[in-house]
VEXKE-51826 format. One line per field, with one value per residue: residue in three letters; z negated, x, y negated of N, C-alpha, C, O in turn. Coordinates in steps of 0.2 Angstrom, whole numbers. Layout:
<recs>
residuo: [ALA  ...]
n.Z: [Z  ...]
n.X: [X  ...]
n.Y: [Y  ...]
ca.Z: [Z  ...]
ca.X: [X  ...]
ca.Y: [Y  ...]
c.Z: [Z  ...]
c.X: [X  ...]
c.Y: [Y  ...]
o.Z: [Z  ...]
o.X: [X  ...]
o.Y: [Y  ...]
</recs>
This chain:
<recs>
residuo: [UNK  UNK  UNK  UNK  UNK  UNK  UNK  UNK  UNK  UNK  UNK  UNK  UNK  UNK  UNK  UNK  UNK  UNK  UNK  UNK  UNK  UNK  UNK  UNK  UNK  UNK  UNK  UNK  UNK  UNK  UNK  UNK  UNK  UNK  UNK  UNK  UNK  UNK  UNK  UNK  UNK  UNK  UNK  UNK  UNK  UNK  UNK  UNK  UNK  UNK  UNK  UNK  UNK  UNK  UNK  UNK  UNK  UNK  UNK  UNK  UNK  UNK  UNK  UNK  UNK  UNK  UNK  UNK  UNK  UNK  UNK  UNK  UNK  UNK  UNK  UNK  UNK  UNK  UNK  UNK  UNK  UNK  UNK  UNK  UNK  UNK  UNK  UNK  UNK  UNK  UNK  UNK  UNK  UNK  UNK  UNK  UNK  UNK  UNK  UNK  UNK  UNK  UNK  UNK  UNK  UNK  UNK  UNK  UNK  UNK  UNK  UNK  UNK  UNK  UNK  UNK  UNK  UNK  UNK  UNK  UNK  UNK  UNK  UNK  UNK  UNK  UNK  UNK  UNK  UNK  UNK  UNK  UNK  UNK  UNK  UNK  UNK  UNK  UNK  UNK  UNK  UNK  UNK  UNK  UNK  UNK  UNK  UNK  UNK  UNK  UNK  UNK  UNK  UNK  UNK  UNK  UNK  UNK  UNK  UNK  UNK  UNK  UNK  UNK  UNK  UNK  UNK  UNK  UNK  UNK  UNK  UNK  UNK  UNK  UNK  UNK  UNK  UNK  UNK  UNK  UNK  UNK  UNK  UNK  UNK  UNK  UNK  UNK  UNK  UNK  UNK  UNK  UNK  UNK  UNK  UNK  UNK  UNK  UNK  UNK  UNK  UNK  UNK  UNK  UNK  UNK  UNK  UNK  UNK  UNK  UNK  UNK  UNK  UNK  UNK  UNK  UNK  UNK  UNK  UNK  UNK  UNK  UNK  UNK  UNK  UNK  UNK  UNK  UNK  UNK  UNK  UNK  UNK  UNK  UNK  UNK  UNK  UNK  UNK  UNK  UNK  UNK  UNK  UNK  UNK  UNK  UNK  UNK  UNK  UNK  UNK  UNK  UNK  UNK  UNK  UNK  UNK  UNK  UNK  UNK  UNK  UNK  UNK  UNK  UNK  UNK  UNK  UNK  UNK  UNK  UNK  UNK  UNK  UNK  UNK  UNK  UNK  UNK  UNK  UNK  UNK  UNK  UNK  UNK  UNK  UNK  UNK  UNK  UNK  UNK  UNK  UNK  UNK  UNK  UNK  UNK  UNK  UNK  UNK  UNK  UNK  UNK  UNK  UNK  UNK  UNK  UNK  UNK  UNK  UNK  UNK  UNK  UNK  UNK  UNK  UNK  UNK  UNK  UNK  UNK  UNK  UNK  UNK  UNK  UNK  UNK  UNK  UNK  UNK  UNK  UNK  UNK  UNK  UNK  UNK  UNK  UNK  UNK  UNK  UNK  UNK  UNK  UNK  UNK  UNK  UNK  UNK  UNK  UNK]
n.Z: [190  193  205  211  213  219  227  239  240  228  225  226  214  205  188  194  190  178  167  166  179  176  170  162  154  153  148  135  132  127  111  100  87  79  82  79  63  61  67  55  44  47  41  30  20  19  25  36  57  64  82  93  103  103  110  119  122  137  140  150  167  174  176  181  194  194  181  167  154  135  135  122  118  111  105  108  100  100  109  104  101  91  83  67  63  54  48  41  50  55  48  33  19  21  16  19  34  50  61  78  94  111  121  140  145  151  156  157  151  140  128  134  137  156  159  170  180  185  193  208  222  243  249  259  250  256  266  278  288  285  274  259  248  230  213  195  196  207  207  215  226  226  226  210  206  205  217  221  234  246  251  259  270  277  279  276  268  258  242  228  219  203  196  193  181  185  180  174  163  153  141  138  135  124  116  110  102  102  91  83  85  85  95  97  108  108  120  121  107  111  126  123  133  144  161  166  176  170  170  172  167  159  150  142  139  128  121  117  107  97  92  94  100  107  109  115  118  111  109  117  116  121  119  124  119  125  124  113  117  126  116  112  122  120  126  139  151  158  176  180  171  165  174  174  166  151  150  164  167  180  192  203  201  202  195  183  181  185  171  165  168  163  151  143  137  131  133  137  132  132  130  139  154  166  162  173  184  193  206  213  218  235  244  252  271  278  270  253  237  230  215  207  195  189  199  201  185  181  192  196  185  174  163  150  152  143  141  139  123  109  102  93  78  75  80  74  57  59  66  56  44  50  58  70  73  70  64  74  81  91  100  112  116  119  132  141  158  162  167  160  145  134  112  99  92  78  67  56  44]
n.X: [-150  -142  -142  -128  -117  -104  -106  -115  -119  -116  -105  -106  -115  -111  -109  -109  -114  -125  -120  -123  -117  -107  -96  -84  -80  -88  -87  -84  -90  -103  -95  -102  -109  -116  -112  -95  -99  -103  -90  -81  -92  -85  -74  -67  -55  -45  -34  -21  -15  -3  -8  2  18  36  41  51  53  43  56  70  65  57  43  41  42  47  44  52  62  60  69  80  84  94  91  97  105  109  118  122  123  110  109  110  115  123  119  123  130  125  120  128  123  115  109  104  106  101  89  84  75  71  62  59  47  42  22  16  24  23  17  -4  -15  -24  -29  -48  -41  -31  -33  -42  -52  -54  -70  -86  -92  -97  -109  -107  -99  -85  -70  -68  -58  -56  -62  -66  -83  -84  -73  -64  -48  -34  -42  -47  -39  -22  -7  12  13  3  -9  -20  -30  -22  -7  5  8  14  9  -2  0  2  2  -5  -20  -33  -46  -50  -41  -29  -35  -43  -50  -44  -47  -61  -59  -59  -62  -68  -79  -69  -69  -62  -56  -49  -39  -27  -30  -37  -32  -13  -1  0  -3  -18  -33  -46  -63  -78  -84  -73  -71  -88  -89  -77  -80  -92  -86  -79  -90  -94  -101  -101  -107  -115  -106  -96  -77  -68  -56  -43  -33  -18  -8  3  11  16  25  36  41  47  59  64  67  73  65  61  53  51  45  40  28  23  15  7  -15  -25  -38  -47  -50  -57  -68  -85  -93  -88  -85  -98  -103  -92  -98  -112  -110  -109  -97  -88  -72  -58  -46  -30  -17  -7  1  -6  -20  -29  -25  -10  0  -17  -28  -31  -42  -58  -64  -59  -54  -51  -49  -31  -32  -46  -52  -44  -53  -65  -68  -62  -64  -77  -84  -82  -72  -58  -43  -33  -17  -5  -8  -4  -9  -6  -4  -16  -24  -25  -25  -38  -44  -39  -43  -61  -66  -74  -70  -71  -60  -56  -42  -37  -33  -26  -10  -15  -12  -14  -19  -9  -12  -12  -8  0  -2  1  -11  -21  -29  -40  -45]
n.Y: [100  85  69  61  48  53  67  71  86  100  112  131  141  129  119  104  89  92  90  74  63  55  65  70  80  94  111  107  101  107  111  107  96  106  117  113  116  129  135  132  138  152  153  162  164  154  156  152  151  151  147  144  143  143  128  129  143  151  152  149  149  158  161  151  142  128  122  118  122  112  94  87  76  64  48  31  15  -1  4  15  31  35  47  54  42  30  20  8  2  -8  -16  -18  -17  -9  11  20  38  37  51  51  51  58  70  76  83  97  98  109  121  132  136  128  120  119  105  99  92  97  108  106  108  112  105  102  89  79  85  82  89  88  94  89  86  87  90  95  90  82  72  64  67  54  46  47  58  55  56  56  57  59  70  74  71  79  80  68  58  42  41  32  17  17  32  49  56  45  53  66  66  75  69  64  78  80  70  75  79  97  109  122  135  150  166  182  194  208  214  222  231  240  245  241  239  241  238  229  226  218  222  215  226  233  222  222  234  236  223  231  238  232  225  213  195  184  166  152  137  143  148  158  168  178  193  198  202  198  188  195  198  190  188  195  195  186  171  176  180  195  195  207  215  207  206  216  224  221  216  205  195  201  191  190  198  198  198  195  183  179  181  176  163  161  165  156  150  140  136  144  157  160  174  179  172  160  167  176  190  182  182  184  199  201  189  191  189  176  165  158  157  156  160  161  161  151  142  143  141  129  118  124  125  116  121  122  131  138  145  153  155  161  173  189  189  182  189  200  202  202  210  219  216  218  209  195  181  163  150  136  126  113  104  93  86  66  61  47  54  65  80  93  101  103  109  111  122  130  142  145  156]
ca.Z: [197  194  208  209  219  223  234  242  237  225  228  225  208  200  188  193  184  174  160  168  185  176  165  161  146  157  143  130  129  119  106  96  76  75  84  76  58  62  63  48  43  46  36  21  14  20  27  42  57  72  88  97  102  102  114  125  126  136  140  159  172  178  174  188  196  196  177  165  148  135  135  117  118  103  111  109  93  101  113  98  100  86  79  60  61  49  45  39  59  60  43  26  15  22  12  27  38  55  71  82  98  114  126  141  142  160  148  156  152  134  126  137  141  160  162  176  186  186  200  212  232  248  249  260  246  259  270  287  291  281  269  256  240  226  209  194  197  212  205  223  228  230  222  204  203  210  214  225  241  248  257  261  277  282  280  271  268  252  238  227  215  197  197  189  184  180  179  171  163  148  137  141  130  118  114  111  94  101  85  82  82  91  96  100  112  109  127  116  104  115  131  121  135  152  164  168  182  166  173  168  164  153  147  138  134  123  116  114  103  94  87  98  102  111  110  117  113  109  114  121  114  123  117  129  117  131  118  108  122  126  112  112  126  116  129  143  150  161  175  186  165  164  178  176  159  149  155  166  170  187  195  212  201  205  190  179  185  184  163  161  171  159  142  142  133  130  135  140  130  133  127  144  162  168  157  174  188  199  213  210  222  241  245  261  274  280  267  247  232  228  208  206  190  188  205  197  179  182  196  199  180  168  159  150  153  138  142  132  115  100  96  91  74  72  78  71  56  62  67  51  43  56  60  78  73  65  63  80  82  95  106  117  116  120  133  148  164  162  171  156  138  124  110  92  90  73  69  49  41]
ca.X: [-144  -146  -139  -123  -114  -97  -109  -121  -120  -109  -100  -112  -110  -104  -115  -108  -121  -127  -118  -125  -115  -97  -97  -77  -76  -87  -92  -84  -97  -105  -94  -108  -107  -118  -106  -94  -102  -103  -82  -80  -93  -78  -68  -68  -48  -40  -30  -20  -12  -3  -5  7  22  40  44  56  45  45  66  70  61  56  37  38  50  49  44  60  62  61  76  77  89  96  88  102  103  115  127  126  120  101  107  116  120  123  113  127  132  121  121  131  120  109  112  104  105  95  92  77  74  64  62  61  44  39  17  13  29  24  8  -5  -19  -25  -34  -49  -36  -27  -36  -50  -54  -60  -77  -89  -97  -105  -112  -106  -91  -78  -70  -65  -50  -62  -60  -73  -87  -84  -69  -60  -40  -32  -43  -45  -35  -19  0  15  10  -4  -9  -30  -28  -15  -4  12  9  11  3  -3  4  -1  2  -12  -25  -38  -49  -48  -35  -30  -34  -51  -51  -40  -53  -66  -55  -57  -64  -78  -77  -63  -70  -57  -56  -44  -35  -22  -28  -38  -25  -9  5  -6  -3  -24  -36  -50  -66  -82  -86  -70  -77  -93  -85  -74  -87  -97  -87  -79  -95  -88  -105  -102  -113  -115  -101  -88  -70  -66  -49  -41  -26  -17  2  8  15  25  33  38  44  54  63  71  73  75  60  62  48  50  44  30  24  22  14  -1  -21  -25  -41  -48  -55  -61  -72  -90  -96  -86  -84  -106  -103  -94  -105  -119  -110  -109  -92  -83  -67  -57  -36  -27  -6  -5  2  -10  -23  -31  -20  -5  -7  -23  -31  -32  -50  -64  -63  -48  -50  -50  -45  -26  -32  -49  -54  -45  -56  -73  -67  -58  -66  -84  -89  -79  -71  -54  -41  -28  -12  0  -7  0  -16  -6  -3  -21  -30  -20  -26  -47  -45  -40  -55  -66  -72  -69  -73  -62  -61  -50  -42  -32  -35  -21  -10  -19  -10  -18  -16  -5  -19  -8  -5  8  -5  -2  -15  -21  -34  -41  -49]
ca.Y: [95  75  65  61  43  56  73  76  99  105  121  135  141  125  117  96  88  97  85  70  62  52  67  73  86  99  114  106  97  110  113  104  99  116  122  116  120  139  136  129  144  159  151  164  163  146  161  148  155  142  148  143  148  140  128  134  148  157  154  147  146  165  166  149  144  124  119  120  123  107  94  86  72  55  41  23  10  -3  6  20  38  37  55  55  38  28  9  1  3  -15  -20  -15  -14  -5  16  27  36  39  52  46  58  61  77  78  90  100  100  116  123  134  134  123  118  115  100  99  89  106  114  107  108  109  107  97  88  75  87  79  94  88  95  83  86  85  92  94  87  78  68  66  67  49  40  47  59  49  57  50  58  60  75  73  75  88  72  70  51  39  43  30  17  20  41  51  58  41  56  69  68  79  61  65  81  78  63  77  89  105  109  126  143  155  175  185  199  212  219  226  238  247  248  240  237  244  232  234  223  218  217  217  234  233  217  224  240  230  220  234  244  229  223  203  192  179  163  146  132  147  146  165  170  183  193  207  205  197  183  197  203  186  184  203  196  182  166  177  186  196  196  215  218  202  207  224  222  219  216  200  194  199  185  194  201  195  201  195  177  178  184  168  157  165  165  144  150  131  135  154  157  170  173  178  167  161  170  178  192  180  182  190  204  195  191  192  184  170  158  160  156  160  158  163  160  142  140  146  137  123  116  123  127  113  127  119  137  139  148  156  154  165  174  192  186  182  198  209  199  199  216  225  212  219  198  196  177  162  140  135  118  117  98  94  78  63  57  50  55  71  85  98  98  108  110  116  125  133  146  146  163]
c.Z: [194  200  208  213  223  226  234  240  233  225  220  218  201  194  189  190  183  166  162  175  183  172  167  156  146  150  135  126  123  114  102  86  75  75  78  66  58  65  58  45  43  43  28  15  12  21  35  48  65  77  94  98  101  107  120  123  133  138  151  162  178  183  181  185  196  189  172  157  142  136  128  122  114  112  108  105  99  101  108  100  90  82  70  59  58  50  44  40  57  51  34  21  14  21  20  32  45  59  71  90  105  120  132  144  150  151  153  154  150  136  128  134  147  160  169  181  188  192  204  219  236  249  254  255  251  263  277  290  291  278  265  250  238  221  205  193  203  212  213  220  228  227  215  200  208  211  220  233  241  254  260  266  281  280  277  273  261  249  235  221  209  197  191  187  180  178  178  165  156  142  134  134  124  111  107  105  98  94  85  82  89  89  100  106  113  114  123  112  108  125  132  128  143  156  170  170  174  170  172  163  158  150  140  137  126  118  113  106  99  91  90  97  101  111  113  116  112  111  111  121  120  123  121  124  123  124  116  111  124  122  109  113  125  122  137  145  158  170  182  177  166  170  182  170  154  150  157  168  176  190  201  209  202  197  186  178  182  178  163  163  164  150  140  136  136  133  136  135  133  132  132  147  165  167  167  179  191  200  211  220  228  242  254  260  274  274  260  244  230  219  207  201  185  193  198  188  180  185  199  193  173  162  155  152  145  137  138  123  109  96  92  83  70  74  77  61  58  62  58  45  44  57  67  80  69  68  72  80  87  103  106  116  120  127  142  152  164  163  167  149  138  118  103  88  80  71  60  51  36]
c.X: [-147  -140  -133  -118  -109  -100  -117  -123  -116  -107  -107  -108  -110  -112  -115  -114  -125  -128  -117  -117  -108  -96  -87  -75  -82  -91  -90  -88  -104  -102  -98  -106  -110  -111  -99  -93  -102  -94  -80  -84  -87  -74  -69  -58  -45  -36  -27  -15  -8  -2  -2  13  29  42  46  57  41  54  66  67  58  50  33  44  49  44  50  56  62  69  78  85  90  94  94  100  110  120  128  118  116  105  115  118  117  119  115  131  130  120  125  130  115  115  109  105  100  96  86  79  74  66  57  56  40  28  15  17  26  17  4  -13  -22  -32  -37  -44  -33  -30  -41  -48  -54  -63  -81  -95  -100  -108  -112  -99  -87  -77  -67  -61  -54  -59  -69  -77  -88  -79  -64  -52  -39  -37  -42  -39  -28  -7  3  13  3  -9  -18  -31  -24  -11  1  12  9  7  0  1  7  -2  -3  -16  -30  -45  -50  -44  -36  -34  -39  -54  -49  -45  -58  -64  -53  -56  -68  -73  -75  -67  -64  -57  -52  -43  -30  -23  -34  -34  -16  -7  1  -5  -11  -28  -42  -55  -72  -85  -81  -70  -83  -90  -80  -78  -90  -96  -80  -82  -95  -98  -102  -106  -110  -110  -97  -82  -68  -58  -49  -34  -23  -9  4  15  19  29  36  43  50  58  71  75  71  71  62  55  48  50  39  25  19  16  8  -9  -21  -33  -41  -53  -55  -67  -80  -93  -96  -85  -92  -106  -100  -96  -111  -117  -112  -102  -90  -76  -65  -48  -36  -21  -5  -4  0  -19  -28  -21  -15  -1  -12  -23  -32  -39  -55  -66  -57  -47  -53  -46  -38  -27  -40  -54  -55  -51  -62  -76  -67  -61  -74  -89  -90  -77  -61  -49  -34  -21  -7  3  -7  -3  -12  -6  -11  -25  -32  -22  -37  -45  -45  -46  -60  -71  -65  -69  -67  -64  -56  -51  -34  -34  -26  -19  -13  -13  -12  -14  -16  -14  -16  -6  0  -2  -3  -6  -17  -28  -37  -45  -51]
c.Y: [90  74  62  56  47  61  72  85  95  111  124  141  137  125  106  95  85  91  81  65  60  59  72  79  92  104  115  101  100  113  106  99  104  118  122  118  126  137  135  136  150  158  150  164  159  149  154  150  149  150  148  140  141  136  128  139  148  159  152  147  152  166  158  144  133  122  126  117  113  103  90  80  66  50  35  19  5  -1  13  25  41  41  53  47  34  22  5  -1  -10  -16  -21  -12  -9  4  20  29  40  45  48  51  58  66  72  82  90  102  105  122  131  134  132  124  114  109  103  96  91  107  112  110  108  111  102  94  83  80  85  83  94  90  92  89  84  88  90  89  80  72  68  63  63  45  40  48  55  55  52  51  61  64  76  75  78  86  73  62  46  39  33  24  19  30  42  53  49  43  60  71  70  74  63  71  83  74  66  81  92  108  116  133  148  160  179  191  203  216  225  231  241  248  247  237  239  240  234  225  223  215  218  221  232  228  218  231  238  232  223  237  240  225  214  203  189  172  155  141  138  146  153  162  176  187  202  211  205  191  188  198  197  184  189  198  188  174  169  182  190  200  202  218  215  204  215  228  217  216  207  201  195  195  185  197  196  194  194  188  175  177  178  164  157  165  157  147  141  129  142  150  162  170  174  171  168  164  175  183  185  181  188  196  200  197  192  187  180  167  161  157  159  165  159  160  153  140  138  141  130  117  118  122  119  120  128  131  134  142  149  154  162  168  183  196  189  188  201  209  203  209  221  221  214  212  201  186  169  155  142  127  117  110  100  89  72  59  55  47  60  76  92  95  105  107  117  117  129  137  148  150  164]
o.Z: [192  200  202  218  228  231  230  237  233  227  215  217  196  195  186  187  184  163  161  173  186  168  171  154  141  148  131  121  119  113  101  82  71  71  74  64  52  61  56  42  38  41  24  9  7  19  38  45  70  77  99  95  100  110  125  122  133  137  156  159  184  188  184  180  201  191  172  155  145  137  132  127  114  118  102  106  101  97  108  99  86  77  69  55  57  55  44  38  57  51  31  19  10  24  24  36  43  62  68  90  107  124  130  146  153  146  153  156  154  141  127  131  146  162  172  187  193  197  204  221  237  251  253  255  250  265  281  295  295  275  267  249  241  223  207  189  203  216  215  215  231  225  212  196  214  207  223  238  237  259  265  267  287  278  275  277  259  251  239  217  208  199  186  192  174  176  181  163  153  138  128  130  119  106  101  103  98  91  90  81  95  83  106  109  118  113  124  112  105  128  136  131  148  152  174  167  172  173  171  157  153  144  134  131  120  114  108  102  97  86  86  95  96  116  113  110  111  116  105  123  121  126  122  124  125  122  116  110  127  123  105  108  127  122  140  143  163  170  187  177  167  170  186  169  154  154  154  171  179  191  204  213  203  195  184  172  178  176  161  159  162  145  135  131  141  134  136  134  135  132  133  145  168  172  165  179  190  195  208  225  226  243  259  257  272  271  261  246  229  217  204  203  181  191  193  187  180  182  204  193  169  158  156  153  145  131  132  119  107  90  86  82  66  70  77  58  56  58  56  43  39  56  69  86  67  72  75  79  85  109  103  116  126  126  147  153  165  161  171  148  141  122  102  82  77  74  58  56  35]
o.X: [-152  -135  -133  -115  -108  -96  -122  -128  -114  -112  -110  -102  -110  -117  -119  -118  -127  -133  -111  -111  -103  -92  -85  -69  -83  -97  -91  -89  -107  -105  -95  -102  -108  -107  -98  -88  -100  -91  -77  -80  -85  -69  -69  -57  -41  -31  -32  -9  -11  2  -3  14  27  46  42  63  36  57  63  63  57  50  28  47  52  38  51  51  63  74  74  89  85  95  94  94  116  124  133  112  118  105  121  122  111  115  112  135  133  115  123  134  111  121  113  106  95  101  83  84  80  71  52  59  38  27  8  15  26  14  7  -16  -22  -38  -34  -43  -30  -27  -46  -43  -55  -64  -79  -101  -106  -113  -116  -96  -84  -82  -61  -62  -56  -54  -74  -76  -92  -80  -62  -51  -44  -36  -39  -36  -29  -2  0  13  -1  -12  -18  -34  -24  -8  2  15  4  1  0  5  12  -8  -5  -20  -31  -49  -55  -44  -41  -37  -39  -59  -51  -47  -59  -67  -47  -51  -72  -67  -78  -68  -63  -62  -50  -45  -30  -20  -35  -35  -13  -11  1  -6  -11  -27  -42  -55  -72  -86  -83  -69  -82  -88  -82  -79  -93  -100  -76  -79  -99  -101  -98  -110  -104  -110  -92  -82  -68  -55  -54  -29  -24  -6  7  20  25  35  41  49  55  61  77  81  68  72  64  53  45  53  34  19  16  13  6  -8  -18  -34  -37  -59  -52  -70  -79  -96  -100  -82  -93  -110  -104  -96  -114  -120  -115  -102  -91  -74  -69  -46  -40  -19  -1  -6  0  -23  -29  -15  -20  3  -12  -19  -36  -42  -53  -69  -51  -42  -56  -40  -38  -25  -40  -59  -60  -55  -62  -81  -71  -61  -76  -94  -94  -81  -58  -52  -31  -20  -7  8  -10  -2  -15  -7  -12  -29  -37  -21  -38  -45  -50  -52  -64  -77  -60  -68  -61  -69  -54  -55  -29  -35  -23  -23  -14  -10  -11  -10  -21  -20  -16  -5  1  -7  -5  -6  -12  -32  -37  -49  -54]
o.Y: [91  78  58  59  45  62  71  88  90  115  122  143  139  128  102  99  80  88  80  65  62  56  75  82  95  102  120  98  97  119  100  100  107  120  126  121  129  140  140  140  151  162  146  165  159  147  152  152  145  155  152  135  136  139  127  140  145  164  154  145  152  169  158  142  131  119  132  113  108  107  86  81  62  49  36  16  8  -2  17  24  45  39  52  45  34  21  -1  -5  -15  -12  -25  -8  -7  5  23  24  43  46  44  54  56  67  68  87  86  106  104  127  135  133  127  128  108  110  107  99  89  107  116  114  102  117  96  95  83  77  86  81  97  90  92  94  79  90  88  85  75  68  74  59  61  39  35  45  53  55  47  46  63  62  80  80  79  90  78  59  45  38  28  27  22  32  39  54  48  38  61  77  68  78  64  70  86  76  63  86  93  109  116  135  149  160  178  188  203  222  231  236  246  253  248  233  234  235  238  220  229  210  225  221  231  230  217  232  239  236  221  238  244  221  210  208  189  173  152  141  135  142  154  157  179  184  208  216  210  193  187  199  199  181  188  197  186  172  165  188  187  206  200  223  218  203  217  233  211  212  203  206  192  196  181  200  190  188  190  187  171  172  173  159  152  165  155  144  138  123  146  144  166  164  170  165  173  163  181  182  181  182  193  196  195  202  193  183  181  166  166  156  165  170  153  157  150  136  134  139  125  112  114  119  117  122  133  136  129  142  146  154  166  169  184  202  193  191  205  214  209  213  224  222  214  211  204  184  169  154  147  123  119  111  104  85  73  53  58  43  63  75  97  89  110  105  123  114  131  135  154  151  169]
</recs>
């Protein structure tokens, strides 16, 4: 642990400062050129898989009331809707027609990455007995991550003028390219669509039976079958079904969290909503994180989380060919200040 100008104490179990006092990449740092070469070495057939749902899935806002499907709209050129627009309206010599559009996009609606600015925590980083609102590596709410409202002292006050993540935004991850070796763990192959809280023992069982080896810097993918369930629902997800279906990681299992720490995985990706059980089981004591795996990964370790990836076709192919590793390319949008982003991820086998 190195000294840091933003904190004197780091949360227990965190790796703040291990990649430098100003690090914003977390364990993406472990995707080294050698790790990229390991991913490329997994390409044998050259077959590719799209790992992203259509961006209008899951559909509606039943899974998250504040997130809505994308809304496409045409742009306007000189008062005319720019869709199937004849250019001769502007110059009679021109023969083309053209279309041009814009989108209102909720960045964490469909297949997406969580930036470190998505989830922080309250922690006494100064050792003065007062909890501060901070994010990975001690970057501060209201200073480094700025919203239109400032809640830092528990009161609602006007926030900053320049809204967004000045630090820990998703553009930092995008610039790192996010390409390397992916490793698949297939919960669906073992438990189908049974609702199961996957703990450390379950994870070790699957890895042993399927001969899956995870090494530092690998991008861990967890297939549960939730992606196909969403597609079958045709854009109208039923919470009475989704809440009772498919495996989810048990974020309250301390041994599972410790394995994530010890494994050195660079990111964790799943085909489900939230990766972990949401809501989680109640924690111990009077105060605890609502989403403990998010807290552990995004806040403490600097491990990005990918949600609602389309993994099932790839997982089926890997199982049929007795493989678990592949080349994964999954950069987010290079959108400065955003705390999450869609991705059109690609696996190559």
